[in-house]
C-alpha positions as CSV (number, residue, x, y, z in Angstrom):
1,M,23.8,140.2,13.6
2,T,24.9,137.0,15.3
3,P,28.1,137.7,17.1
4,E,26.3,139.2,20.0
5,L,24.2,135.9,20.4
6,K,25.1,134.0,23.6
7,L,23.9,131.3,25.8
8,R,23.6,131.8,29.5
9,P,21.9,130.2,32.5
10,L,18.2,131.0,33.0
11,A,17.3,133.4,35.9
12,L,14.2,134.1,37.9
13,A,14.7,137.8,36.8
14,D,13.7,136.5,33.3
15,Y,10.2,136.0,34.4
16,D,8.8,139.3,33.0
17,T,10.1,138.3,29.6
18,I,8.5,134.9,29.8
19,L,5.2,136.4,30.9
20,R,5.3,138.7,27.9
21,W,5.9,135.7,25.5
22,S,3.0,133.8,27.2
23,R,0.8,136.6,26.2
24,D,1.7,136.3,22.5
25,D,-0.9,133.7,21.3
26,I,1.1,133.1,18.1
27,F,4.3,132.3,20.0
28,C,2.3,130.0,22.3
29,S,0.6,128.3,19.4
30,Y,3.8,127.6,17.5
31,N,5.7,126.3,20.6
32,G,3.0,124.3,22.2
33,W,2.6,126.7,25.2
34,A,-1.0,126.7,26.7
35,L,-2.8,129.9,25.9
36,H,-3.8,132.4,28.6
37,R,-1.8,130.8,31.4
38,D,-2.3,132.1,34.9
39,P,0.6,134.3,35.8
40,E,1.2,132.5,39.1
41,E,1.2,129.1,37.5
42,L,3.5,130.4,34.8
43,Y,5.9,131.7,37.5
44,Q,6.0,128.3,39.3
45,W,6.8,126.7,36.0
46,W,9.5,129.2,35.2
47,K,10.9,128.8,38.7
48,H,11.2,125.0,38.1
49,C,12.9,125.7,34.7
50,V,15.5,127.8,36.4
51,E,16.1,125.5,39.4
52,R,15.9,122.3,37.4
53,N,19.1,120.5,37.6
54,K,19.1,117.2,36.0
55,N,22.0,115.2,34.6
56,N,20.0,114.5,31.4
57,F,18.4,117.9,30.7
58,V,20.0,121.3,30.1
59,R,18.0,124.6,29.2
60,L,20.0,127.8,28.6
61,G,18.8,131.2,27.8
62,V,19.5,132.7,24.4
63,T,20.5,136.3,24.5
64,W,21.0,138.8,21.6
65,Q,22.2,142.3,22.4
66,D,22.1,141.4,26.1
67,Q,18.3,140.7,25.9
68,L,16.7,137.3,26.5
69,I,15.2,136.3,23.2
70,G,14.6,132.5,23.6
71,Y,16.0,129.3,25.1
72,A,17.7,126.1,23.8
73,D,17.5,122.7,25.3
74,L,19.5,119.5,25.4
75,A,17.1,116.7,26.6
76,E,17.5,113.0,27.0
77,I,21.3,113.3,27.5
78,A,22.6,109.8,27.6
79,G,26.1,108.6,26.7
80,N,27.1,110.6,23.6
81,A,23.6,111.6,22.4
82,A,21.0,114.2,23.2
83,E,17.9,115.8,21.7
84,L,18.1,119.5,20.7
85,G,15.3,121.9,21.2
86,I,15.0,125.6,20.5
87,A,12.4,128.4,21.0
88,I,12.8,132.0,20.0
89,G,10.3,134.0,22.1
90,E,10.8,137.4,20.5
91,R,8.5,136.9,17.3
92,R,9.8,140.0,15.7
93,L,13.2,138.2,15.4
94,W,11.8,135.1,13.7
95,G,13.2,134.4,10.3
96,K,16.5,136.2,11.0
97,G,18.7,133.2,11.5
98,L,19.0,133.6,15.2
99,G,17.5,130.1,15.9
100,Y,20.1,128.6,13.6
101,H,23.0,130.4,15.4
102,A,21.5,129.4,18.9
103,C,21.2,125.8,17.8
104,R,24.9,125.9,16.5
105,K,26.0,127.3,19.9
106,M,24.0,124.6,21.8
107,I,25.5,121.9,19.6
108,D,28.9,123.2,20.4
109,Y,28.1,123.5,24.1
110,G,26.8,119.9,24.2
111,S,29.9,118.6,22.4
112,E,32.3,120.5,24.7
113,N,30.5,120.0,28.1
114,F,29.0,116.5,27.6
115,G,31.0,114.9,24.8
116,I,27.8,114.6,22.7
117,T,28.5,113.5,19.2
118,T,25.0,112.5,18.1
119,F,22.1,115.1,18.1
120,Y,18.5,114.3,17.5
121,A,15.7,116.7,16.8
122,E,12.0,116.5,15.8
123,S,9.8,118.8,13.9
124,H,6.3,118.8,12.5
125,E,6.0,118.2,8.9
126,S,4.2,121.5,8.3
127,N,6.9,123.5,10.3
128,T,9.0,124.4,7.2
129,R,11.1,127.0,9.1
130,S,12.2,124.4,11.7
131,R,12.8,121.8,9.1
132,K,14.9,124.1,6.9
133,M,16.9,125.2,9.8
134,L,17.6,121.6,11.0
135,E,18.7,120.7,7.4
136,R,20.9,123.7,7.3
137,L,22.5,122.6,10.5
138,G,23.4,119.3,8.7
139,F,20.6,117.2,10.3
140,K,19.3,114.3,8.2
141,E,15.7,112.9,8.3
142,I,15.9,109.5,9.8
143,S,12.2,108.6,10.3
144,R,8.6,109.8,10.3
145,I,7.0,108.3,13.3
146,G,3.9,109.7,15.1
147,T,1.7,112.7,14.9
148,D,1.1,115.7,17.1
149,S,-1.2,118.7,16.9
150,Y,0.6,121.7,15.5
151,L,-1.4,125.0,15.0
152,G,-4.5,122.9,15.8
153,V,-3.9,120.3,13.0
154,D,-2.8,116.8,13.5
155,T,0.7,116.7,11.7
156,Q,3.3,114.1,10.9
157,L,6.3,114.3,13.1
158,I,9.7,113.9,11.5
159,Q,12.8,112.7,13.4
160,Y,16.3,114.0,12.5
161,Q,19.9,113.1,13.4
162,L,23.2,114.9,13.4
163,K,26.4,112.9,13.8
């Protein structure tokens, strides 16, 4: 299943896919997206994501079978470290290992293009899928600092590191 998984730059033409994801209340709830966003506001946000060009942030589209299925981020890039993030927008593909492979590709991308040797990630304690994926990637828990609302419940945040 995974050989066809690729990373690519985002495009304004991806907007219809993003709009579809924004109408999936479960995806939005799991990924911290506001529910029932105005399509024009969503378009402006997506345009910003596509055009965003910062030295300390990279967001790439995740494709599988030539279809955009999610995105992966490297944030707070500084020196040899960055924070890794992932969202798979196609909920029918959740639990199939695509997030793991997308993260693996983004780690390789960060290492090759930015010289990143230390990756950080954060997950909600109750997000067992995310936690298992991070541990499978080799991330180690380094702290439990802060709380955040996850699926409407205040939940402990867990910080991870991969060297």
